[in-house]
N, C-alpha and C positions, 0 to 999 in steps of 0.2 A: 898453206894450212888454213883450214876452216876455223874461224874464230867463234867460240862457243861460250855461253853464259848459262847460269842455272838459277831459276827462281826456287826458293825454299832450300837453299844450299846448306843450311844448318840442320835440316831434318835427316832422318835415316836414309830415305831414298835420294834426297838431294846430295848428301855427302857421298853416297855410292856412285852417283852419276859423275860427280867431280873427280873421284878417284878413277873411274873408268875412262874419262876423257884424258886425264893425265897419263894413262897407260898406253895411249895410242901415239902413232908417229905422224898422223895426218890431221889431227885435231888439236887446237890450242885452247885451254881454259883461260878466259880473259875477264870474266865477270861473275860475281857471286852476289845474289840479292836475297836478303832475308831480314825483314824488319825486327824479328825477335832477337837477332844476333848482330844488329848493325853496329859498326865501329870495331868489331872484334876481328882478330886474325882468322882467316879461313882455315889455316893449318890447325889452330886451336879448336875451333868448333866442329871441324869435320874429321879430325884425327889424321891430317895429311902432313906433308913435309915439303917445305921449299916452294910453295905456290907464290908467296909474296903478295897475296891478295888480301884486301880488307873487305869484309862483308858490308855491302851497301844497304841502305834502307829503302831505296827506290830505284826504278829503272834508269835513272839518270846515268848510272854507271855503265849501262849498256851502250848509251850514246857515246860516252867518253872513250870507251874501249873499242868502238866500231864492231860490236858483236854482230855476227851474221845469223846465228841460230840460238834461240833461247829454249832451254828445257825447263818445263814446269812440273814439279811434284809438290803441290801445296794442298789447299783445300778448295772446294768448288767456288766459294765466294771470291777468294783471292785470285784463283785461276781465271775467272771471267774477266776481272780487271786487267790481269797480266796479259791475257791473250788479246784483249781489245787494244791494249797499248802496243803490243807487237804489230798487230795489223795496221794500226794508224801510223807507225814509224817504220814500216817496211822491213821488219825483222821476222824471219821465219821462226816458227814455233813447233816444238815437239812436246806434247802434253800427256802425262800419265795420270793426272789427277782424276779421281772418280767423283760421282755424284751429279754429273750433268743430266739435264732433262732434255726432252726432244726440242723444246723451245730454245735451249742453249745451243744445240747443234745447228738449228736454223739460223741463229744469230751468227755463229761461227762461219757458216756457209756464206753469209752476206759480208762479214768483215774481211774474210780472206778471199776476196775476189779481185784483188788488185795486185800489187807488187810482191806481197808476202804470201807464203803458203803455210799450212799447218797440217801436222799429223797428230791425231788424237786417238789414243787407244786405252781401253780399260785395263789392258794387261799387255806388257811388252815382252813377255816370255814367248819365245818361239815355240816351245812345247805347248803352251796354252793355246796359241793360234792353231796349231795342228790338232789339238783336242777339239776345239770348236768346229773345225772343218770336218773332222770325223763324225761328230754328233750331227752336223748338218746333213751329211750323206745318209746317216741311218734314219733320221727322223721320218721320212715318207714311208718307210717300210715297217715301222713298229708303232702301234697306237698307244702303248703304255710306256711312260717315261717319267722320271723325277730327277731333280738336280739337288745335290748336296754340296754346298760350298763351305769351306772351313778356313778361318783366318785367325790371326793373332788378336790378342785382347785389347789392342789399341786402335783397331779399325773403327772408323766413325760411322760408316754407312752399312746398312743391311737391307736387302741382299747385296752382294758385291756387284760391281759394274761388269765383271767378267761373266757372272751367272746371268745377268739381265741380257747381255749381248748374246750369250749362248742360246737362251730360250727364244730370243727374238729371231735369230738365224734359223733355229729349228722350226719355229712356227712358219717362217717365210718359205722354207723348203717344203714343208708339208702343204701349205696353201698352193704353192706353185705346181705341186704334183697332183693336186686335187685329191689328197689323201683323206680328207674329212677331219672330223674332230678327234681330239685325243680321247682315250678311253675314259669313261666317267669314273669319278671317285666313288668307291663302294662304301665309304664311311657314312654311317647313318647318325652316329652320335659321337661328338667330339668331347671327351670327358675333361680335357684341359684345353681351353681356348688357345688356338695357335698350334696345337699338336701336329696338325697336318701341314704346317709351314705356310708360306705365302703362296698365293695363286696368281700366276702371271696371266696376261691376256692369252686366251686360247685354252686356259685350264691347266697348264703345266704347273706342278707344285715345286717350289724352291725352298730348301731348308738351309738355314744359316747357323753355323757353329762358331763361337768365339772363345778361344782358350789360350792361356799362356803356352809357349812352346811351339805353336803353329806359326807358319809364315803365310803361305797362300796355297790352297789346295781346292780341287773341285773334282767331283765324280758325277757323271751322267749315267744313270742306271736305266737300261731298257728292259722291259719284261715282255716275253712272248710265251705262248703255251709251252710248258715244259722246259724253258730255257731263259736265261738272262744274259745280257751283254752289258759290261761296265767299261766305260772309258774314263780313266782317271789321270789327272795331272797333278804333280806335286812340285812346288817350288820350295826347296829346302834352304835357300839362302837368297838374299837380295841380289847376289851376283847373277842369278838366273835371268834377271830382267835386262841386264846391261847389253848383251849382244843385240837385242831388239832395239834398245834406245839408240845405240851407236849406229845401227843400220838406218834408223829413221833420221838421225842427225845428218848422215851422209847423203841421204836421198831426198830430203824434204824440198830442197831448192828446185828439184826437177819434177816435182809432182804438183801440178797447178791446183790452186784452191785448197779445199779441205779434203783430207783423206782420213777416214775413220777405220781404225784397226790396222793390223799388220798384213792382212790378206793380200792387198795389192803389191806390197813389197816382196812377198814370198811367192807370188803367183798362185795363190789359193783361191 
């Protein structure tokens, strides 16, 4: 059995990961780390039953429990420290925390060049990975496109990591095909600043929506003469991310260094 721990175990996503690991026959939950809930029962803070684990304040619990893979769903500042610690201590890492910058990914590439590997993904939903792959295929063929991402009202960053990864892949596909620039924005006067959303490198517009009742949703809208094509993905429950997380936990030891996204795991 692979021994698994969770950073941010008391958060919504961390608790879901704990429950998902407990529901498998080949993974064992052996450590839970979350300074905000340190000293409390994991069962109490995560709504679980019979884990027998106490939430730890620091990664010391990971050493004591001989954890092989740590899953991180925290915030970017904490995740940077957690992942650096994992790399230094030879513990594989699976990270779904968003808000990383290009410099962070460069650091991760350096850190995870020894005995420990890492998989970092902005979105662990398999459906979202397929959505991004479809958008990447379409990008060289259609010059007009915009991205709308919609998330719950507790999300801290905008635009989402998923949307940024999507537009980056779309732009790379377009550049590789020599397809030229995206269609110019026809707007001459923006009556409300920001009405046209954010403008990603390459000129693609990204619109962020934050509302109660939402979980994680994204639509890529392509426009051609006389027709449109929409690729939309909806995560209706945090359970949608768990198959991808568990896949990453099972595979990370065999993927040398840093892996970004689920594409390599799914053959996309």
